[in-house]
C-alpha positions as CSV (number, residue, x, y, z in Angstrom):
1,X,0.0,0.0,0.0
2,X,1.3,3.4,-1.0
3,X,0.9,6.4,1.4
4,X,-0.4,9.5,-0.2
5,X,1.5,12.7,0.4
6,X,-0.4,15.6,1.9
7,X,-1.7,18.1,-0.6
8,X,0.1,21.4,-0.4
9,X,-1.7,24.6,-1.5
10,X,0.7,26.4,-3.8
11,X,-1.6,29.3,-4.7
12,X,-0.2,32.7,-4.0
13,X,-1.5,34.6,-1.0
14,X,-4.7,36.5,-1.8
15,X,-3.5,39.7,-3.3
16,X,-5.7,42.8,-2.8
17,X,-7.8,43.8,-5.9
18,X,-6.2,46.4,-8.0
19,X,-7.7,49.9,-7.8
20,X,-9.8,51.1,-10.6
21,X,-11.1,54.6,-11.3
22,X,-13.9,54.9,-13.8
23,X,-14.8,58.3,-15.2
24,X,-18.1,58.5,-17.0
25,X,-19.8,61.5,-18.6
26,X,-23.5,61.2,-18.2
27,X,-25.4,59.8,-21.2
28,X,-27.2,61.9,-23.9
29,X,-29.6,64.4,-22.3
30,X,-32.6,66.2,-23.8
31,X,-32.7,69.8,-24.5
32,X,-35.4,71.0,-22.2
33,X,-36.4,74.6,-23.0
34,X,-37.9,76.3,-20.0
35,X,-36.4,73.7,-17.6
36,X,-33.4,74.3,-15.4
37,X,-30.2,72.6,-16.8
38,X,-30.0,70.6,-13.6
39,X,-33.4,68.9,-14.4
40,X,-32.6,67.8,-18.0
41,X,-33.6,64.1,-18.4
42,X,-31.9,61.5,-20.6
43,X,-33.2,61.0,-24.0
44,X,-34.3,57.4,-25.0
45,X,-31.0,57.1,-26.8
46,X,-29.2,58.2,-23.7
47,X,-31.0,55.5,-21.6
48,X,-29.9,53.0,-24.2
49,X,-26.3,54.3,-24.1
50,X,-26.1,53.9,-20.4
51,X,-27.7,50.5,-20.4
52,X,-25.0,49.3,-23.0
53,X,-22.3,50.7,-20.7
54,X,-23.7,48.8,-17.7
55,X,-22.0,45.6,-18.6
56,X,-18.6,47.2,-19.1
57,X,-18.9,49.1,-15.8
58,X,-20.1,46.0,-13.9
59,X,-16.9,44.1,-14.9
60,X,-15.0,46.6,-12.7
61,X,-17.5,46.2,-9.8
62,X,-17.5,49.7,-8.4
63,X,-17.6,49.7,-4.6
64,X,-18.5,53.4,-4.6
65,X,-20.3,55.6,-7.2
66,X,-19.9,59.3,-6.9
67,X,-22.8,60.9,-8.9
68,X,-23.7,64.4,-9.8
69,X,-27.1,65.5,-8.4
70,X,-28.2,66.5,-11.9
71,X,-31.2,64.4,-13.2
72,X,-29.3,63.2,-16.3
73,X,-26.4,61.9,-14.1
74,X,-28.8,60.1,-11.7
75,X,-30.7,58.6,-14.6
76,X,-27.4,57.4,-16.1
77,X,-26.5,55.6,-12.9
78,X,-29.9,54.0,-12.7
79,X,-29.7,52.8,-16.3
80,X,-26.3,51.2,-15.6
81,X,-28.1,48.7,-13.3
82,X,-25.4,48.7,-10.6
83,X,-25.7,47.5,-7.1
84,X,-23.7,49.2,-4.4
85,X,-23.1,52.5,-2.7
86,X,-24.2,55.5,-4.7
87,X,-23.3,58.9,-3.2
88,X,-25.2,61.7,-5.0
89,X,-23.6,65.1,-4.5
90,X,-24.4,68.6,-5.5
91,X,-20.7,69.3,-5.6
92,X,-20.3,67.1,-8.7
93,X,-22.7,69.2,-10.7
94,X,-20.6,71.0,-13.3
95,X,-17.5,70.5,-11.1
96,X,-14.1,71.5,-12.4
97,X,-11.4,68.8,-12.6
98,X,-9.7,69.8,-9.4
99,X,-12.8,69.5,-7.4
100,X,-13.6,66.1,-8.9
101,X,-10.1,65.0,-8.1
102,X,-10.5,66.2,-4.5
103,X,-13.7,64.2,-4.1
104,X,-12.1,61.0,-5.4
105,X,-9.1,61.6,-3.1
106,X,-11.6,61.6,-0.2
107,X,-12.9,58.1,-1.1
108,X,-12.4,55.5,1.6
109,X,-9.5,53.2,0.8
110,X,-11.6,50.1,1.3
111,X,-13.3,51.1,-2.0
112,X,-11.1,49.4,-4.6
113,X,-13.1,50.6,-7.6
114,X,-14.7,54.0,-7.8
115,X,-17.0,55.3,-10.5
116,X,-17.5,59.1,-11.0
117,X,-20.5,60.2,-13.1
118,X,-20.3,63.8,-13.9
119,X,-20.2,66.5,-16.6
120,X,-17.9,68.2,-19.1
121,X,-15.6,70.0,-19.1
122,X,-14.6,68.8,-15.7
123,X,-14.7,65.0,-16.3
124,X,-12.8,65.3,-19.6
125,X,-10.1,67.5,-17.9
126,X,-9.7,65.1,-15.0
127,X,-9.2,62.2,-17.4
128,X,-6.6,64.2,-19.3
129,X,-4.9,65.2,-16.1
130,X,-4.7,61.7,-14.8
131,X,-3.6,59.9,-17.9
132,X,-1.6,61.5,-20.6
133,X,-2.8,59.2,-23.3
134,X,-3.5,60.2,-27.0
135,X,-6.8,58.2,-27.0
136,X,-8.2,61.0,-24.7
137,X,-7.7,63.6,-27.4
138,X,-10.8,62.7,-29.3
139,X,-13.1,64.5,-26.8
140,X,-15.4,63.2,-24.1
141,X,-18.9,63.1,-25.6
142,X,-21.9,61.9,-23.6
143,X,-21.7,58.3,-22.4
144,X,-17.9,58.2,-22.6
145,X,-16.2,55.9,-20.1
146,X,-12.5,56.0,-19.2
147,X,-11.1,53.3,-17.0
148,X,-7.9,54.0,-15.1
149,X,-5.5,52.0,-13.0
150,X,-4.2,54.6,-10.5
151,X,-0.5,54.7,-9.7
152,X,-1.2,55.5,-6.1
153,X,-1.8,52.9,-3.4
154,X,-4.5,55.0,-1.8
155,X,-7.2,57.4,-3.1
156,X,-5.7,60.2,-1.0
157,X,-2.5,60.0,-3.0
158,X,-4.1,59.9,-6.5
159,X,-2.2,62.0,-8.9
160,X,-1.8,60.0,-12.1
161,X,-3.1,56.8,-13.6
162,X,-2.7,54.5,-16.6
163,X,-5.7,54.5,-19.0
164,X,-6.8,50.9,-19.4
165,X,-9.9,51.4,-21.6
166,X,-11.8,54.2,-23.3
167,X,-15.4,53.5,-24.4
168,X,-17.2,56.1,-26.5
169,X,-20.9,55.4,-27.3
């Protein structure tokens, strides 16, 4: 009779998930004469854009969603079909890049993947600031998603990142 040797687990220790920053400009919004800009809804095409992006966003499993309080941004998040923590903030409405960056830097470090849903020109300028990549030169139309791998080990230290993917609808 042959004795079996004990099984040894040679898998590497569980490594922490890599950080991901997703920057999304809200989907296409309707022109709403007589309505405040903040209350502009998505168009049917905009809802379809956001729904198509939902699968891409879901692969990065955002732990935290920072969303502008504008109706079109909130409707974009709803159409993505995500579960998780959504923080709706007035500060994200038409925020400049530096304010968007400050809000991401304030994210808790236990959030390994953060999605920001906001507006131009701030979201496009933040993307260009973080990742000097020629793919970002084509503009940031509605329903554009940029996925970054931050170079920092914590959100508070975020200063630059590598562009992993750019999806334009």
